[in-house]
N, C-alpha and C positions, 0 to 999 in steps of 0.2 A: 296606766293600769288597764288590764284586759279582763272583761267579765264574760264568763260563759254560763249560760243558763239552760238547764234541761236539754243538753245537746245529745242527740242519738245518731248513730250511723249504722245503716243496714244496706246490704246488697240483695239481689233477688234470691241468692242461695244461702245467705247467712246474716245474722245480726252480729255486728262487731261490738257495740256497746250501746247502753241506753241511759238517758236521764243523768248526764254528767253536768254538774254545776260547780264552778270554782271562780276564784278571783286571782289573777296573776299580778303580784305587786311589782313595782319598778325595781329592777336589779336582781330579780330571782334567777336562779340557774337551774333549769329543769331538764330532765331527760324523759323521753317517751320510749318505753320498752314494750316488747311483746313479740309473739311469734310472727313470722311472715304471714301476711294476709289478715292480720288482726285489725288493720285500719290506720296504722301510724302515719303513713304518707298522706292519706286523705285528710286525716285530722289536722296535720300541719298546714296543708293547703287551705283548709277552711279557716284556720286562724289567720293565715296570711291575707285572706280576703276581707278581713275586718278593716275598720277605718283607722286603726292605729298606725303609727309610723313604723311599719314592719319591713324588714329586709329578709327576703326568702330565697334560699338556694335549694332547689329540688334535688332529688336523687338522680333523676334522669335529665340531663341538661341537653336540650335540643340545639342550642346555638353553638357556634364555633366547631362545626362538625368535621373540620379538617384537622382538629387538634386531638391529642390523646385525652383520656378521661381525666387525668390529673391536671392537665393544662386547661381543659374546659372548666373544671371546678375553680381553679385559681382565677380565671378571667371572670367567671360569674360572681365569685365572692368579692373580687375587687370592684366590680360594677355596683354591687349591692352596698358595700361599705362607703362608696363615694357619695351616697345619698344620706349618710350619717343617720341610720335608723336607730330608734331607741329600743327596738326589739329585734333580735336576730334569730331567725328560724333556719336550721340546717338539717337536711335529711341525709343521713349516712355520709357525713362529710369526709371521712378518711378512706372511703372505699377505694379510690383510685390513686392515692398519694404514695409517692416513694418516701424513703426515710427522711430525707432533708425537708420535703414539703410538709410532711406529717409533723415534724418538730416545730416548724414555723407556725403551722395552724394551732398547735397546742399552746404555744407562747401567746399568740394573738387572743385565743379564747380566755386564757388566764387574765390578760390585761383588759379585756373588753368590759366596759363599765355599765353597759345597758343590760336589758333582760335577755337571757339566753333560753331557747327551747330547742333541744336537739334530739332527733330520733336516731338512735345508734345502737349497735351491738359491740362497739369498740370499748373494751374494758378499761383502757387507759383514760378515755374521756369519762367513763362512768365513775372511775375511782378518783380522778384528780380535778375534774372541772365542775361537776354538778353536785347539788346537795338537796335535790328534791326529785322524786320519781313519780311518774304517772305510768302505771303498769296496766296494759290492756289485756285482760284475761277473763274468761268465763262470762262474757257479755257485759262486763263492767270496766270502769277505769278506777283502779285502786291508787290512792295517794299515800306516799310515804315520805316523811321529812327526815333526811339524814343521808349518809353516804351509802354507796352501792354495797360495800362489804357488809354493812350493818343490815341492809335489806335482805341480802342473801342469807345472812345468819338467821334472820327472822323466818325466812322461807324454809330453811332447814329444820328449825324448831317446829314450825307448823307441820311439816312433812312427818317428822318423828312422832309428833303428838297424834296425828291422824292414824299412822300405822299402829301405834300403841292402842288407840281407841278401837281400831278394827280387830286387833288381837283379843281385846277384852270382850267385844261383841261375839267373836267366834267362840270364845270360852263359854259365854252366856248361852249362845245358841246350842252348843253341844250339851250343856247342862239341862237346858230347856227341853231338848230333844229326848234326853234320857228320862227326864221327869215325865214327859208326855207318854213315852213308851210304858213307863210304870203305871201312869194314870190310865192308859188304855187297858192294861192288864187288870187294874183294879176295877175299871168300868165293866170289863167283860165278866169279872167275877160278880160285880154288883148286879149286872143284868141277869145273870144266872140265878142269883139269890132273889132278885126282884120278880123273876118269873114264878118262883115258888111262892113268894108272898102274894103275888097277884092271884095265883091259883088258889091260895088259902084265904083270899079276899082281905089280906092285911093292907095291901097297896092297891090303888087303881093302876092300870097299865100306864097311863100318862105320867104319873109321878116317877116311875122308874126310868122311863125314857127321858124325862126332863132332866133328871140328875146327870145322866150320861151326856146329854147334849150340852148342858151348861159347862161341864168339866172340859169337854173337847173344845168348845168355843173359846173358853178362857185361855187355854194353852195355845190354840191356833192364833188368837189375837196377839198374844205376846210374841210369837214367832214372826208374824207379819210385821210387827213393830220393829223388831230387830233387823229384818231384811230391808225395810224401808230406810232405816238409819244407815245400814251398811251401804246401800246404793248412794245415799247422800254423801257419804265419806269417799266412796269410789270416785264420784264426780269431782269432789274437792281435790283428791289426789291426782286426778287426770292432768291438772295444770302444773303439778309439782314433780311429776315422775320423770325419769330419764327417757331419752328418745327411744322409740321402738327400733329394734335392729332390722336392717334390710339385708337379706342374703340374696344377692342377684345371681342369675344364671345367664351366661352369655352364649351367643349362637356359634362362636368358634372358640377353640382352645389354644393353648400355647403350642401344642403339636401341629395344629393347622397352620400356624404362622411360620414355624420353622426358625432358623437362626440367620437369615440373610440380612444384608444391608438394606435399610429402608430409605435413608436419606444420605446423600453425600454431596457436599458443597465445597468447592476448592477455588481459591483465588478469585472470589466473586464480588460483585457490587450490585446495588439496587438503586434505581432512580425513578423519580416522578418527572417525566420529560427531561429537561436539562439539569434538574436539581438532583445531585447524588445524595441519597439519604444514608446509605451504608456502604462501606468498602472493606476490602481485606477480610471477607467472610470465609472462614474455614470451619466446617461443622460436619460431623458424621453421627449417624444414629443407626444402631443395630436393633434387630427385633429383640424385644424384652427390655431394652434400655429405657430409662426415664430421665430426661434432661430438663433443666430449668433455664429460661432466658431471663437474665437480670439486667437492670439498668434504670437510670432516672426517667421521670416522666418526659415524653417527647424524644427519647433517644433513638427510637426506631424499632422497638421490640415487636409491635404489632405489624409494622411494615415487613419485617423479616418473616413473620408467620404468613402474611399474605403472599409473599414471594414463593415460599415453599408450597403454598396452595395454588400457585400459578395464576395469581390475580391479573386480569388483562390490563389494568391501568398502570402496571409497573414495567419498567425496562430493566432487564437483567443482563449482566455480562459474566463471563467466567464459566465454570463447569457446574451445572446443576443436574443432579440425578436423584429422582424420587419415585416412589411407587405411584400409580395412577391416583388422581384425586378421589375417585369413587371408593378407594380403599382407605381413605383418610376421613376420620370423623372430626368435626370442628364445633367447639362450643365456646361462645364468647359471653361476656358479662351481660349482654342484652338479649340472649337466647334468640338470636336472629334466624336460626334454622327452623324455628317453630312457626307455623302458619297461625297468626293471631285469630283468624276466623274459624279455625277448626277446634273441635273438642278433643280431649285426651283419647277417647274411644275411636274417633275418626283418624287420628294420627297413628295409634297403635291398636288395631282391632283384635286384641288379645287380653281379655279381662283377667285371666290368671296372672299374666305378666304385670298388668297394671296394679293388681292387688298386691303383688310382691313389692311394688314401689309405692305402696300406701294410698293408691287410688281405688277405693273400695265402694263407697256409696254411689248411688245413681247420680246424685248431684255433683259428685267429684269427677266421675268419668265423662259426664255430659256437659261439664263446664268448659266454655271457650277459653283458649289460651289468653286472649286479651283481658279476661276477668281473673286470671290466676295471679297469686302472689309470686314473689321472686323465688321462694322456696319450692312452690309447686312447679314452677317452670324448670327449676334446676333438676328436680326429681324426674319430671317428664322427659327432659333432654337426655338424662342418663338412662332412663328406661328405653328410649329410642336407640341408644348405643347398645343396650343389651339385646334389643330386638334385631337390629342389623349391625353386628359387631365389626368395626373396622380394625385393620391391622395396626393403624397408628391413630392416636387420639391427640388432638391439639386443643389445649385449654388456655383461653385468654382471660385472665382475671375472673375465673369461674366462682371464686369465693366472695366476690363483691355482692352486695345486696341480699345476702342470706343471713339468717339468724344462726345462733350457736347450734341449735338442734339440727337444722338443715346441713350445716357444715359437717356435723358428725355423720349424717347420712351420706353426704358426698364422699367423705373420707372412707367410709365403709365400702362403698361401691367401687371407688378407684383402687382400693387395695386389692380387690378381687379381679379387676380388669386384666385380661391376659395379654394385651398388646403393649406396644411401645407408647411413650408419651413425650410430648413437648409441652411444657407448662410455663406460662407467664403468671407470676404471683409475687406479691411483696411479703407474704406471710411465711417466714422460714419454718415455723412450726408445722404449718400445713404441708409444706414441701417434704419435711422429714417424715411426717405421718404417712404420706403416700409413696414413700421409698424412692424419692428422686435421688439419683446417684451420680449425676454430672451437672456442672454449672457452666454456662457461657455468659459472659458479661458484655453488653453492648456499650 
């Protein structure tokens, strides 16, 4: 059993949650959900540092750095399971897994008889594995007992209830405003009448003014009360609303790129030293095309990308023709192109462009990359692509480590991107959404 008492988590630029207390019973199956940057990973790490017999596999695995993301996860999970933990903590476990490894993990989770606490955006895990939800939002952790679909139904009902209440308040405010206008007309007439009565010494001047002031104050107080309630509802709705739309503007257009061949590889191979990783490579990419590279974990997909980018550690044979590296943009799942010590404003000195990618507040544009969530890093990486738009964009598992809202943002931006794309991703729906039109299997 794990007991958590009045636990709070805050960073210099935000409060994630405050005063969370709970008891985790043996055998419970819990998921931690919330937007990127809400504190899920740190929360899991803190639980992992308790004295309980806990096995913890983080989202970013530093060991086994010569292996693919999926292979790293499998090694790390195997190492943890070898210790026979009674509590297993997993942070986004399906991010790097191909179809076969994903099925294997889901089978293992179903059969695991200890306590499970999983931070994930994966809807299959949410629907099939867990039956208790910790949702981090609005500076609190909300607990829900039941299945994910039931929880989402509850959220939809809350959203509809809030919208209905706001509509009622709008009607009340309109009626109140009309009543106030009538009251002001009546007060104006009353004042005119009062002046006559004051002149005729039937009222003192203060009595007439007091009647007018009391009437205006009463109506004004009611309007303020409605506005305060509306603001409260707006804040509640903020956590339930659909993602804000990003409409990017890129520094080059389709016409600037033209219709030429960008990459052509024929009868080629790639090796690390004497070890051949890939052979019989034949691949072509025209301007405007969007291709996906598919294959199992460890099959060499990322190696192929590195070869196209002319990585110095690789030995290539055959015919390799590609546009210069400076005309190629590269985004990987770790956002390695961003300097962790720089702020958003230092990387992109254009506040208007940053605002378009939802970096608006001073604390957002002045936040260092090392303190950003995965979603914020994804948006900043894509903002950089808009700032200096390449003719070819290479994406290596870009949808890993991001929540559903950020995935929608990424999809919106990539739909508008004018150049060609090479994409590594296991999510076929995402590939369809960004209009990938050719597939290569390693």
